[in-house]
C-alpha positions as CSV (number, residue, x, y, z in Angstrom):
1,X,17.5,18.3,-6.0
2,X,20.3,15.8,-6.7
3,X,19.9,12.5,-8.4
4,X,20.5,9.5,-6.3
5,X,23.2,7.1,-7.4
6,X,22.2,3.4,-7.3
7,X,23.5,1.7,-4.3
8,X,23.7,4.9,-2.2
9,X,20.3,4.6,-0.6
10,X,20.8,2.8,2.7
11,X,18.8,-0.4,3.2
12,X,15.7,0.3,5.3
13,X,12.7,-1.7,6.3
14,X,9.8,-1.2,3.8
15,X,7.4,0.4,6.3
16,X,5.1,2.2,3.8
17,X,3.2,1.0,0.8
18,X,3.4,4.1,-1.4
19,X,5.4,7.3,-1.3
20,X,5.0,10.6,-3.2
21,X,7.4,13.5,-3.2
22,X,6.5,16.7,-5.1
23,X,4.0,19.5,-5.5
24,X,0.3,18.9,-5.7
25,X,-0.1,22.1,-7.7
26,X,0.8,20.5,-11.1
27,X,-1.5,18.7,-13.4
28,X,-3.9,16.2,-11.8
29,X,-1.6,15.4,-8.9
30,X,-3.9,16.8,-6.3
31,X,-6.6,14.2,-7.0
32,X,-4.0,11.3,-6.6
33,X,-2.3,12.8,-3.5
34,X,-5.7,13.4,-1.8
35,X,-6.7,9.8,-2.5
36,X,-3.4,8.7,-0.9
37,X,-4.3,10.7,2.2
38,X,-7.7,9.2,2.4
39,X,-8.6,5.7,3.7
40,X,-7.9,4.1,0.4
41,X,-4.2,4.1,1.2
42,X,-3.6,4.0,5.0
43,X,0.1,3.2,4.7
44,X,1.0,6.0,2.2
45,X,3.4,8.8,2.8
46,X,3.2,12.2,1.1
47,X,6.2,14.6,1.0
48,X,4.7,17.9,-0.2
49,X,7.3,20.2,-1.7
50,X,6.6,23.9,-2.1
51,X,7.4,25.4,-5.5
52,X,7.4,28.9,-4.3
53,X,10.0,28.6,-1.6
54,X,12.7,31.4,-1.7
55,X,15.4,29.2,-0.2
56,X,15.6,26.7,-3.0
57,X,19.1,25.4,-2.0
58,X,18.1,24.4,1.5
59,X,14.7,23.2,0.4
60,X,16.4,21.1,-2.2
61,X,18.9,19.5,0.1
62,X,16.3,18.8,2.9
63,X,13.8,17.6,0.3
64,X,16.4,15.2,-1.2
65,X,17.2,13.6,2.1
66,X,13.5,13.2,2.9
67,X,12.8,11.9,-0.6
68,X,15.6,9.4,-0.4
69,X,14.3,8.1,3.0
70,X,10.8,7.9,1.6
71,X,11.7,6.0,-1.5
72,X,14.0,3.6,0.4
73,X,11.3,2.7,2.9
74,X,8.4,2.3,0.5
75,X,7.4,-0.6,-1.7
76,X,6.0,1.7,-4.4
77,X,6.4,5.3,-5.4
78,X,3.7,7.5,-7.1
79,X,5.2,9.2,-10.2
80,X,2.7,11.6,-11.7
81,X,3.5,13.7,-14.8
82,X,4.1,17.3,-14.0
83,X,4.8,20.4,-16.2
84,X,6.8,18.2,-18.5
85,X,6.2,14.6,-19.5
86,X,9.2,13.2,-17.5
87,X,10.0,13.1,-13.7
88,X,13.4,12.6,-12.1
89,X,11.6,10.9,-9.2
90,X,11.2,7.9,-11.4
91,X,14.9,7.4,-11.5
92,X,15.3,8.2,-7.8
93,X,12.7,5.7,-7.0
94,X,14.4,2.9,-9.0
95,X,17.8,3.8,-7.4
96,X,16.2,3.4,-3.9
97,X,14.4,0.2,-4.7
98,X,10.8,1.4,-4.8
99,X,8.7,0.2,-7.7
100,X,7.5,3.3,-9.6
101,X,3.8,3.7,-10.3
102,X,3.9,5.9,-13.4
103,X,0.7,7.9,-13.9
104,X,1.0,9.5,-17.3
105,X,-0.5,9.0,-20.7
106,X,2.6,10.4,-22.4
107,X,5.6,10.0,-20.2
108,X,8.4,8.6,-22.5
109,X,10.2,5.7,-20.9
110,X,13.9,5.9,-21.8
111,X,15.7,3.0,-23.3
112,X,12.4,1.2,-23.9
113,X,14.0,-0.8,-26.7
114,X,16.5,-2.3,-24.3
115,X,14.7,-2.2,-20.9
116,X,11.5,-4.1,-20.1
117,X,9.9,-1.4,-18.0
118,X,6.9,-3.6,-17.3
119,X,9.2,-5.9,-15.3
120,X,10.0,-3.3,-12.7
121,X,7.4,-0.5,-13.0
122,X,3.6,-0.1,-13.1
123,X,1.8,2.2,-15.4
124,X,-1.6,3.8,-15.0
125,X,-3.5,6.2,-17.2
126,X,-4.1,9.8,-16.0
127,X,-7.8,9.2,-16.2
128,X,-7.6,6.0,-14.0
129,X,-9.3,6.0,-10.6
130,X,-6.7,6.6,-7.9
131,X,-8.8,4.6,-5.3
132,X,-9.1,1.6,-7.6
133,X,-5.4,1.8,-8.5
134,X,-4.3,2.0,-4.8
135,X,-6.6,-1.0,-4.0
136,X,-4.9,-3.0,-6.7
137,X,-1.5,-2.2,-5.2
138,X,-2.7,-3.2,-1.7
139,X,-3.7,-6.6,-3.2
140,X,-0.1,-7.3,-4.3
141,X,1.5,-9.6,-1.7
142,X,4.5,-8.1,-0.1
143,X,6.5,-11.3,-0.9
144,X,5.9,-10.6,-4.6
145,X,7.3,-7.0,-4.3
C-alpha cells in the first residue's frame, strides 16, 4: 500500500471518532478491534484487510483509497503493533490529520529527539483496557481535537 504524502488527503468532515485499517490476525489486535465494534465505540470504523488475498496489487490500491478516506474523516486512528514494532499506518494517519492512538509497548517513535510525539499522538500500553481507552477518547472535546 502506498504512503500518503502530507497535504494530499482531501479535506473531509470528521464523521468518525476512531478508525482502524489492518488485519485482526496479528498480535492482540483482535481484542482492540472487537472493542471498537462493541458499544464502547459507537462512532468507530474498522477497515479489515485480508493478509491472504491472492490479488495483492488490487487489494493494496483499493485498501489505500479506503484507508485514506478513513484517516481523513476520523479524529483518531488506532495503531496497534503488528508483526514488527512499527506500522506505516501511523504516518498515513498523521498525513491525513487523524491523531494516532499508538498501542504498543515497544514501537520506536522516529525522530523522538526532535519531535514531541506527545503533542500530536496518544500512547497506550498493549495491556491497557480497550474499553477504558476508548471511553477516555470519547471524553475529549471535539474542539480540543
